[in-house]
DRENKE-113421 format. One record per residue: residue in three letters; x negated, y negated, z negated of N, C-alpha, C, O in turn. Coordinates in steps of 0.1 Angstrom, whole numbers, plus 5000, padded with zeros to 4 digits. Example, Ala and Ser with C-alpha at 12.3 -4.5 7.8 and 13.67 -1.06 7.14 Angstrom:
<seros>
@residuo=ALA&n_x=4868&n_y=5057&n_z=4922&ca_x=4877&ca_y=5045&ca_z=4922&c_x=4868&c_y=5033&c_z=4922&o_x=4858&o_y=5033&o_z=4915
@residuo=SER&n_x=4872&n_y=5022&n_z=4929&ca_x=4863&ca_y=5011&ca_z=4929&c_x=4871&c_y=5000&c_z=4921&o_x=4866&o_y=4989&o_z=4920
</seros>
This chain:
<seros>
@residuo=UNK&n_x=4991&n_y=5012&n_z=5000&ca_x=5000&ca_y=5000&ca_z=5000&c_x=4991&c_y=4988&c_z=5000&o_x=4981&o_y=4988&o_z=4993
@residuo=UNK&n_x=4994&n_y=4978&n_z=5007&ca_x=4987&ca_y=4966&ca_z=5007&c_x=4997&c_y=4955&c_z=5001&o_x=5008&o_y=4955&o_z=5004
@residuo=UNK&n_x=4991&n_y=4946&n_z=4993&ca_x=4999&ca_y=4937&ca_z=4985&c_x=5010&c_y=4945&c_z=4978&o_x=5022&o_y=4941&o_z=4979
@residuo=UNK&n_x=5006&n_y=4955&n_z=4971&ca_x=5014&ca_y=4966&ca_z=4965&c_x=5016&c_y=4976&c_z=4976&o_x=5027&o_y=4978&o_z=4981
@residuo=UNK&n_x=5005&n_y=4981&n_z=4981&ca_x=5006&ca_y=4991&ca_z=4992&c_x=4995&c_y=5001&c_z=4993&o_x=4985&o_y=5000&o_z=4986
@residuo=UNK&n_x=4998&n_y=5011&n_z=5001&ca_x=4988&ca_y=5022&ca_z=5004&c_x=4986&c_y=5022&c_z=5019&o_x=4995&o_y=5020&o_z=5026
@residuo=UNK&n_x=4974&n_y=5026&n_z=5023&ca_x=4972&ca_y=5027&ca_z=5037&c_x=4966&c_y=5041&c_z=5041&o_x=4959&o_y=5047&o_z=5033
@residuo=UNK&n_x=4969&n_y=5044&n_z=5053&ca_x=4963&ca_y=5056&ca_z=5060&c_x=4958&c_y=5050&c_z=5074&o_x=4961&o_y=5039&o_z=5077
@residuo=UNK&n_x=4951&n_y=5058&n_z=5081&ca_x=4946&ca_y=5053&ca_z=5094&c_x=4957&c_y=5047&c_z=5103&o_x=4955&o_y=5037&o_z=5109
@residuo=UNK&n_x=4968&n_y=5054&n_z=5104&ca_x=4979&ca_y=5050&ca_z=5113&c_x=4991&c_y=5046&c_z=5105&o_x=5002&o_y=5047&o_z=5110
@residuo=UNK&n_x=4990&n_y=5044&n_z=5092&ca_x=5001&ca_y=5041&ca_z=5083&c_x=4998&c_y=5031&c_z=5072&o_x=4987&o_y=5031&o_z=5067
@residuo=UNK&n_x=5007&n_y=5023&n_z=5070&ca_x=5006&ca_y=5014&ca_z=5058&c_x=5020&c_y=5012&c_z=5052&o_x=5030&o_y=5012&o_z=5060
@residuo=UNK&n_x=5021&n_y=5011&n_z=5039&ca_x=5034&ca_y=5008&ca_z=5033&c_x=5032&c_y=4997&c_z=5023&o_x=5024&o_y=4998&o_z=5014
@residuo=UNK&n_x=5040&n_y=4987&n_z=5024&ca_x=5040&ca_y=4976&ca_z=5015&c_x=5053&c_y=4975&c_z=5008&o_x=5063&o_y=4980&o_z=5012
@residuo=UNK&n_x=5053&n_y=4968&n_z=4996&ca_x=5065&ca_y=4966&ca_z=4989&c_x=5066&c_y=4951&c_z=4986&o_x=5056&o_y=4945&o_z=4982
@residuo=UNK&n_x=5078&n_y=4945&n_z=4988&ca_x=5080&ca_y=4931&ca_z=4986&c_x=5093&c_y=4929&c_z=4979&o_x=5103&o_y=4936&o_z=4981
@residuo=UNK&n_x=5094&n_y=4919&n_z=4970&ca_x=5106&ca_y=4915&ca_z=4964&c_x=5112&c_y=4904&c_z=4973&o_x=5105&o_y=4894&o_z=4975
@residuo=UNK&n_x=5124&n_y=4905&n_z=4977&ca_x=5131&ca_y=4895&ca_z=4985&c_x=5145&c_y=4893&c_z=4979&o_x=5154&o_y=4902&o_z=4979
@residuo=UNK&n_x=5148&n_y=4881&n_z=4974&ca_x=5161&ca_y=4878&ca_z=4968&c_x=5166&c_y=4889&c_z=4959&o_x=5178&o_y=4893&o_z=4959
@residuo=UNK&n_x=5158&n_y=4894&n_z=4950&ca_x=5162&ca_y=4904&ca_z=4940&c_x=5162&c_y=4918&c_z=4945&o_x=5164&o_y=4927&o_z=4937
@residuo=UNK&n_x=5160&n_y=4920&n_z=4958&ca_x=5159&ca_y=4934&ca_z=4963&c_x=5144&c_y=4938&c_z=4965&o_x=5136&o_y=4929&o_z=4968
@residuo=UNK&n_x=5142&n_y=4950&n_z=4963&ca_x=5128&ca_y=4955&ca_z=4965&c_x=5128&c_y=4962&c_z=4979&o_x=5135&o_y=4971&o_z=4981
@residuo=UNK&n_x=5119&n_y=4956&n_z=4987&ca_x=5118&ca_y=4961&ca_z=5001&c_x=5106&c_y=4970&c_z=5002&o_x=5095&o_y=4967&o_z=4998
@residuo=UNK&n_x=5108&n_y=4982&n_z=5009&ca_x=5097&ca_y=4991&ca_z=5012&c_x=5095&c_y=4989&c_z=5027&o_x=5105&o_y=4991&o_z=5035
@residuo=UNK&n_x=5083&n_y=4986&n_z=5031&ca_x=5080&ca_y=4982&ca_z=5045&c_x=5069&c_y=4992&c_z=5051&o_x=5057&o_y=4988&o_z=5051
@residuo=UNK&n_x=5073&n_y=5003&n_z=5055&ca_x=5064&ca_y=5013&ca_z=5061&c_x=5060&c_y=5008&c_z=5076&o_x=5069&o_y=5003&o_z=5083
@residuo=UNK&n_x=5048&n_y=5010&n_z=5080&ca_x=5044&ca_y=5006&ca_z=5093&c_x=5035&c_y=5018&c_z=5099&o_x=5027&o_y=5023&o_z=5092
@residuo=UNK&n_x=5037&n_y=5021&n_z=5111&ca_x=5029&ca_y=5031&ca_z=5118&c_x=5036&c_y=5044&c_z=5119&o_x=5048&o_y=5045&o_z=5122
@residuo=UNK&n_x=5029&n_y=5055&n_z=5116&ca_x=5034&ca_y=5069&ca_z=5118&c_x=5037&c_y=5075&c_z=5104&o_x=5028&o_y=5077&o_z=5096
@residuo=UNK&n_x=5050&n_y=5077&n_z=5102&ca_x=5054&ca_y=5084&ca_z=5089&c_x=5055&c_y=5098&c_z=5092&o_x=5065&o_y=5103&o_z=5097
@residuo=UNK&n_x=5044&n_y=5106&n_z=5089&ca_x=5043&ca_y=5120&ca_z=5092&c_x=5037&c_y=5127&c_z=5081&o_x=5036&o_y=5122&o_z=5069
@residuo=UNK&n_x=5033&n_y=5140&n_z=5083&ca_x=5028&ca_y=5148&ca_z=5072&c_x=5016&c_y=5142&c_z=5065&o_x=5014&o_y=5144&o_z=5053
@residuo=UNK&n_x=5008&n_y=5135&n_z=5072&ca_x=4996&ca_y=5129&ca_z=5066&c_x=4999&c_y=5117&c_z=5057&o_x=4993&o_y=5115&o_z=5047
@residuo=UNK&n_x=5009&n_y=5109&n_z=5061&ca_x=5012&ca_y=5097&ca_z=5054&c_x=5024&c_y=5098&c_z=5044&o_x=5027&o_y=5089&o_z=5036
@residuo=UNK&n_x=5032&n_y=5109&n_z=5045&ca_x=5044&ca_y=5111&ca_z=5037&c_x=5041&c_y=5109&c_z=5022&o_x=5049&o_y=5103&o_z=5015
@residuo=UNK&n_x=5029&n_y=5114&n_z=5017&ca_x=5026&ca_y=5112&ca_z=5002&c_x=5025&c_y=5097&c_z=4999&o_x=5030&o_y=5093&o_z=4988
@residuo=UNK&n_x=5020&n_y=5089&n_z=5008&ca_x=5019&ca_y=5074&ca_z=5005&c_x=5033&c_y=5068&c_z=5004&o_x=5036&o_y=5060&o_z=4996
@residuo=UNK&n_x=5042&n_y=5072&n_z=5014&ca_x=5056&ca_y=5067&ca_z=5013&c_x=5063&c_y=5072&c_z=5001&o_x=5070&o_y=5065&o_z=4994
@residuo=UNK&n_x=5061&n_y=5085&n_z=4997&ca_x=5067&ca_y=5090&ca_z=4985&c_x=5063&c_y=5082&c_z=4973&o_x=5071&o_y=5080&o_z=4964
@residuo=UNK&n_x=5050&n_y=5079&n_z=4972&ca_x=5045&ca_y=5071&ca_z=4961&c_x=5052&c_y=5057&c_z=4960&o_x=5057&o_y=5053&o_z=4949
@residuo=UNK&n_x=5054&n_y=5051&n_z=4971&ca_x=5061&ca_y=5038&ca_z=4972&c_x=5076&c_y=5040&c_z=4968&o_x=5081&o_y=5032&o_z=4960
@residuo=UNK&n_x=5082&n_y=5050&n_z=4973&ca_x=5096&ca_y=5053&ca_z=4970&c_x=5098&c_y=5056&c_z=4955&o_x=5108&o_y=5052&o_z=4949
@residuo=UNK&n_x=5088&n_y=5063&n_z=4949&ca_x=5089&ca_y=5066&ca_z=4935&c_x=5088&c_y=5054&c_z=4927&o_x=5095&o_y=5052&o_z=4917
@residuo=UNK&n_x=5079&n_y=5045&n_z=4930&ca_x=5077&ca_y=5032&ca_z=4923&c_x=5090&c_y=5024&c_z=4924&o_x=5095&o_y=5018&o_z=4914
@residuo=UNK&n_x=5096&n_y=5024&n_z=4936&ca_x=5108&ca_y=5016&ca_z=4938&c_x=5120&c_y=5022&c_z=4930&o_x=5127&o_y=5015&o_z=4924
@residuo=UNK&n_x=5121&n_y=5035&n_z=4930&ca_x=5132&ca_y=5042&ca_z=4922&c_x=5130&c_y=5039&c_z=4907&o_x=5140&o_y=5038&o_z=4900
@residuo=UNK&n_x=5118&n_y=5038&n_z=4903&ca_x=5116&ca_y=5035&ca_z=4888&c_x=5117&c_y=5021&c_z=4885&o_x=5117&o_y=5017&o_z=4873
@residuo=UNK&n_x=5118&n_y=5012&n_z=4895&ca_x=5119&ca_y=4998&ca_z=4892&c_x=5133&c_y=4994&c_z=4887&o_x=5142&o_y=5003&o_z=4887
@residuo=UNK&n_x=5135&n_y=4982&n_z=4882&ca_x=5148&ca_y=4978&ca_z=4878&c_x=5155&c_y=4970&c_z=4889&o_x=5165&o_y=4963&o_z=4886
@residuo=UNK&n_x=5150&n_y=4970&n_z=4901&ca_x=5156&ca_y=4963&ca_z=4912&c_x=5171&c_y=4969&c_z=4914&o_x=5173&o_y=4981&o_z=4914
@residuo=UNK&n_x=5180&n_y=4960&n_z=4916&ca_x=5194&ca_y=4964&ca_z=4918&c_x=5195&c_y=4970&c_z=4932&o_x=5204&o_y=4978&o_z=4935
@residuo=UNK&n_x=5187&n_y=4965&n_z=4942&ca_x=5188&ca_y=4970&ca_z=4956&c_x=5174&c_y=4974&c_z=4960&o_x=5164&o_y=4967&o_z=4958
@residuo=UNK&n_x=5173&n_y=4985&n_z=4967&ca_x=5161&ca_y=4990&ca_z=4974&c_x=5164&c_y=4991&c_z=4989&o_x=5173&o_y=4997&o_z=4993
@residuo=UNK&n_x=5156&n_y=4984&n_z=4997&ca_x=5158&ca_y=4984&ca_z=5011&c_x=5145&c_y=4990&c_z=5018&o_x=5134&o_y=4986&o_z=5015
@residuo=UNK&n_x=5148&n_y=5000&n_z=5026&ca_x=5137&ca_y=5006&ca_z=5034&c_x=5138&c_y=5001&c_z=5048&o_x=5148&o_y=5004&o_z=5055
@residuo=UNK&n_x=5129&n_y=4993&n_z=5052&ca_x=5129&ca_y=4987&ca_z=5066&c_x=5121&c_y=4996&c_z=5075&o_x=5108&o_y=4996&o_z=5075
@residuo=UNK&n_x=5128&n_y=5003&n_z=5084&ca_x=5121&ca_y=5012&ca_z=5093&c_x=5116&c_y=5006&c_z=5106&o_x=5110&o_y=5013&o_z=5114
@residuo=UNK&n_x=5118&n_y=4993&n_z=5107&ca_x=5114&ca_y=4986&ca_z=5120&c_x=5099&c_y=4987&c_z=5123&o_x=5095&o_y=4986&o_z=5134
@residuo=UNK&n_x=5091&n_y=4989&n_z=5113&ca_x=5076&ca_y=4989&ca_z=5115&c_x=5071&c_y=5003&c_z=5118&o_x=5059&o_y=5004&o_z=5122
@residuo=UNK&n_x=5080&n_y=5013&n_z=5118&ca_x=5075&ca_y=5026&ca_z=5122&c_x=5074&c_y=5028&c_z=5137&o_x=5083&o_y=5024&o_z=5144
@residuo=UNK&n_x=5064&n_y=5035&n_z=5141&ca_x=5063&ca_y=5039&ca_z=5155&c_x=5068&c_y=5053&c_z=5156&o_x=5074&o_y=5057&o_z=5167
@residuo=UNK&n_x=5066&n_y=5062&n_z=5146&ca_x=5070&ca_y=5076&ca_z=5147&c_x=5074&c_y=5080&c_z=5133&o_x=5069&o_y=5076&o_z=5123
@residuo=UNK&n_x=5083&n_y=5090&n_z=5133&ca_x=5087&ca_y=5096&ca_z=5120&c_x=5089&c_y=5111&c_z=5123&o_x=5098&o_y=5114&o_z=5132
@residuo=UNK&n_x=5082&n_y=5120&n_z=5117&ca_x=5084&ca_y=5134&ca_z=5119&c_x=5093&c_y=5140&c_z=5108&o_x=5098&o_y=5132&o_z=5099
@residuo=UNK&n_x=5095&n_y=5153&n_z=5107&ca_x=5104&ca_y=5159&ca_z=5098&c_x=5099&c_y=5157&c_z=5083&o_x=5107&o_y=5156&o_z=5074
@residuo=UNK&n_x=5086&n_y=5156&n_z=5081&ca_x=5081&ca_y=5154&ca_z=5068&c_x=5084&c_y=5140&c_z=5063&o_x=5088&o_y=5138&o_z=5051
@residuo=UNK&n_x=5082&n_y=5130&n_z=5072&ca_x=5086&ca_y=5116&ca_z=5069&c_x=5101&c_y=5115&c_z=5066&o_x=5106&o_y=5108&o_z=5057
@residuo=UNK&n_x=5109&n_y=5122&n_z=5074&ca_x=5124&ca_y=5122&ca_z=5073&c_x=5127&c_y=5128&c_z=5059&o_x=5136&o_y=5122&o_z=5052
@residuo=UNK&n_x=5121&n_y=5138&n_z=5055&ca_x=5123&ca_y=5144&ca_z=5042&c_x=5121&c_y=5134&c_z=5030&o_x=5129&o_y=5133&o_z=5021
@residuo=UNK&n_x=5111&n_y=5126&n_z=5031&ca_x=5108&ca_y=5116&ca_z=5021&c_x=5118&c_y=5105&c_z=5021&o_x=5122&o_y=5100&o_z=5011
@residuo=UNK&n_x=5122&n_y=5101&n_z=5033&ca_x=5133&ca_y=5091&ca_z=5034&c_x=5146&c_y=5096&c_z=5028&o_x=5152&o_y=5089&o_z=5020
@residuo=UNK&n_x=5149&n_y=5108&n_z=5031&ca_x=5162&ca_y=5114&ca_z=5026&c_x=5161&c_y=5115&c_z=5011&o_x=5171&o_y=5113&o_z=5004
@residuo=UNK&n_x=5149&n_y=5119&n_z=5006&ca_x=5147&ca_y=5121&ca_z=4991&c_x=5151&c_y=5108&c_z=4984&o_x=5157&o_y=5108&o_z=4973
@residuo=UNK&n_x=5147&n_y=5097&n_z=4990&ca_x=5151&ca_y=5084&ca_z=4983&c_x=5165&c_y=5079&c_z=4987&o_x=5173&o_y=5076&o_z=4978
@residuo=UNK&n_x=5168&n_y=5079&n_z=4999&ca_x=5181&ca_y=5073&ca_z=5004&c_x=5193&c_y=5081&c_z=5000&o_x=5204&o_y=5076&o_z=4999
@residuo=UNK&n_x=5192&n_y=5094&n_z=4998&ca_x=5203&ca_y=5103&ca_z=4995&c_x=5202&c_y=5110&c_z=4982&o_x=5210&o_y=5118&o_z=4978
@residuo=UNK&n_x=5191&n_y=5106&n_z=4974&ca_x=5189&ca_y=5112&ca_z=4961&c_x=5196&c_y=5104&c_z=4950&o_x=5206&o_y=5098&o_z=4952
@residuo=UNK&n_x=5191&n_y=5106&n_z=4938&ca_x=5198&ca_y=5100&ca_z=4926&c_x=5199&c_y=5085&c_z=4927&o_x=5208&o_y=5079&o_z=4921
@residuo=UNK&n_x=5191&n_y=5078&n_z=4934&ca_x=5191&ca_y=5063&ca_z=4935&c_x=5199&c_y=5059&c_z=4947&o_x=5198&o_y=5047&o_z=4951
@residuo=UNK&n_x=5206&n_y=5067&n_z=4954&ca_x=5213&ca_y=5064&ca_z=4967&c_x=5222&c_y=5052&c_z=4966&o_x=5223&o_y=5044&o_z=4976
@residuo=UNK&n_x=5228&n_y=5050&n_z=4955&ca_x=5237&ca_y=5038&ca_z=4954&c_x=5230&c_y=5025&c_z=4955&o_x=5236&o_y=5015&o_z=4959
@residuo=UNK&n_x=5217&n_y=5024&n_z=4953&ca_x=5210&ca_y=5012&ca_z=4954&c_x=5201&c_y=5011&c_z=4967&o_x=5194&o_y=5001&o_z=4969
@residuo=UNK&n_x=5201&n_y=5021&n_z=4975&ca_x=5192&ca_y=5022&ca_z=4986&c_x=5200&c_y=5020&c_z=4999&o_x=5210&o_y=5025&o_z=5002
@residuo=UNK&n_x=5194&n_y=5011&n_z=5008&ca_x=5199&ca_y=5009&ca_z=5021&c_x=5187&c_y=5009&c_z=5031&o_x=5176&o_y=5007&o_z=5027
@residuo=UNK&n_x=5190&n_y=5011&n_z=5043&ca_x=5180&ca_y=5013&ca_z=5054&c_x=5182&c_y=5003&c_z=5065&o_x=5194&o_y=5001&o_z=5070
@residuo=UNK&n_x=5172&n_y=4996&n_z=5069&ca_x=5172&ca_y=4988&ca_z=5081&c_x=5168&c_y=4997&c_z=5093&o_x=5157&o_y=5003&o_z=5092
@residuo=UNK&n_x=5176&n_y=4999&n_z=5103&ca_x=5173&ca_y=5009&ca_z=5114&c_x=5160&c_y=5005&c_z=5121&o_x=5156&o_y=4994&o_z=5121
@residuo=UNK&n_x=5153&n_y=5016&n_z=5126&ca_x=5141&ca_y=5015&ca_z=5133&c_x=5142&c_y=5015&c_z=5148&o_x=5153&o_y=5013&o_z=5153
@residuo=UNK&n_x=5131&n_y=5018&n_z=5154&ca_x=5131&ca_y=5019&ca_z=5169&c_x=5139&c_y=5031&c_z=5174&o_x=5144&o_y=5039&o_z=5166
@residuo=UNK&n_x=5139&n_y=5032&n_z=5187&ca_x=5147&ca_y=5043&ca_z=5193&c_x=5143&c_y=5057&c_z=5189&o_x=5151&o_y=5065&o_z=5186
@residuo=UNK&n_x=5129&n_y=5059&n_z=5188&ca_x=5124&ca_y=5072&ca_z=5184&c_x=5128&c_y=5075&c_z=5170&o_x=5133&o_y=5086&o_z=5167
@residuo=UNK&n_x=5127&n_y=5065&n_z=5161&ca_x=5131&ca_y=5068&ca_z=5147&c_x=5146&c_y=5070&c_z=5146&o_x=5150&o_y=5080&o_z=5138
@residuo=UNK&n_x=5154&n_y=5063&n_z=5153&ca_x=5168&ca_y=5065&ca_z=5152&c_x=5172&c_y=5078&c_z=5158&o_x=5182&o_y=5084&o_z=5154
@residuo=UNK&n_x=5165&n_y=5082&n_z=5168&ca_x=5168&ca_y=5095&ca_z=5175&c_x=5165&c_y=5107&c_z=5165&o_x=5173&o_y=5116&o_z=5164
@residuo=UNK&n_x=5154&n_y=5106&n_z=5157&ca_x=5151&ca_y=5116&ca_z=5147&c_x=5163&c_y=5116&c_z=5137&o_x=5167&o_y=5127&o_z=5133
@residuo=UNK&n_x=5168&n_y=5105&n_z=5133&ca_x=5179&ca_y=5104&ca_z=5123&c_x=5192&c_y=5110&c_z=5129&o_x=5199&o_y=5117&o_z=5123
@residuo=UNK&n_x=5194&n_y=5107&n_z=5142&ca_x=5206&ca_y=5111&ca_z=5149&c_x=5206&c_y=5127&c_z=5151&o_x=5216&o_y=5133&o_z=5148
@residuo=UNK&n_x=5195&n_y=5132&n_z=5156&ca_x=5193&ca_y=5146&ca_z=5158&c_x=5195&c_y=5154&c_z=5145&o_x=5200&o_y=5165&o_z=5145
@residuo=UNK&n_x=5190&n_y=5149&n_z=5134&ca_x=5190&ca_y=5155&ca_z=5121&c_x=5205&c_y=5155&c_z=5115&o_x=5208&o_y=5162&o_z=5106
@residuo=UNK&n_x=5213&n_y=5146&n_z=5121&ca_x=5226&ca_y=5144&ca_z=5116&c_x=5227&c_y=5135&c_z=5104&o_x=5237&o_y=5134&o_z=5097
@residuo=UNK&n_x=5216&n_y=5128&n_z=5101&ca_x=5215&ca_y=5120&ca_z=5089&c_x=5218&c_y=5105&c_z=5092&o_x=5220&o_y=5097&o_z=5082
@residuo=UNK&n_x=5218&n_y=5101&n_z=5104&ca_x=5220&ca_y=5087&ca_z=5107&c_x=5233&c_y=5082&c_z=5101&o_x=5233&o_y=5071&o_z=5096
@residuo=UNK&n_x=5244&n_y=5089&n_z=5102&ca_x=5257&ca_y=5085&ca_z=5096&c_x=5257&c_y=5086&c_z=5081&o_x=5266&o_y=5080&o_z=5075
@residuo=UNK&n_x=5248&n_y=5093&n_z=5075&ca_x=5248&ca_y=5095&ca_z=5061&c_x=5241&c_y=5083&c_z=5053&o_x=5243&o_y=5081&o_z=5042
@residuo=UNK&n_x=5232&n_y=5076&n_z=5061&ca_x=5225&ca_y=5065&ca_z=5054&c_x=5232&c_y=5052&c_z=5054&o_x=5240&o_y=5049&o_z=5063
@residuo=UNK&n_x=5231&n_y=5045&n_z=5043&ca_x=5237&ca_y=5032&ca_z=5042&c_x=5228&c_y=5022&c_z=5049&o_x=5216&o_y=5020&o_z=5045
@residuo=UNK&n_x=5232&n_y=5016&n_z=5060&ca_x=5223&ca_y=5007&ca_z=5068&c_x=5227&c_y=4992&c_z=5065&o_x=5238&o_y=4989&o_z=5060
@residuo=UNK&n_x=5218&n_y=4984&n_z=5069&ca_x=5220&ca_y=4969&ca_z=5067&c_x=5211&c_y=4962&c_z=5077&o_x=5202&o_y=4968&o_z=5083
@residuo=UNK&n_x=5214&n_y=4949&n_z=5079&ca_x=5206&ca_y=4941&ca_z=5088&c_x=5194&c_y=4936&c_z=5080&o_x=5194&o_y=4936&o_z=5068
@residuo=UNK&n_x=5184&n_y=4932&n_z=5087&ca_x=5171&ca_y=4927&ca_z=5081&c_x=5173&c_y=4914&c_z=5074&o_x=5164&o_y=4909&o_z=5068
</seros>
């Protein structure tokens, strides 16, 4: 994360507070190599006292099934009531669509 973030060669995840919401901002490839970094950020967010957690997928280039699992763990897990997702690029949205999870996620505009 940088500025509250972790980095991988093709992945970075930052966290920012915006108007009382905690934003998770992953960038690059959310895959098997970077999923632990995303999980760490998601765990920190879930443990926070933020009333809203927003995962902004617009910075992702790619998301594989491992990355999807970590997103689902946060967005559909115990903290689901406070989590929303800003949709990502066509590839990321296709992964969500094919998995059948696109309609399950609470989405919002950036």
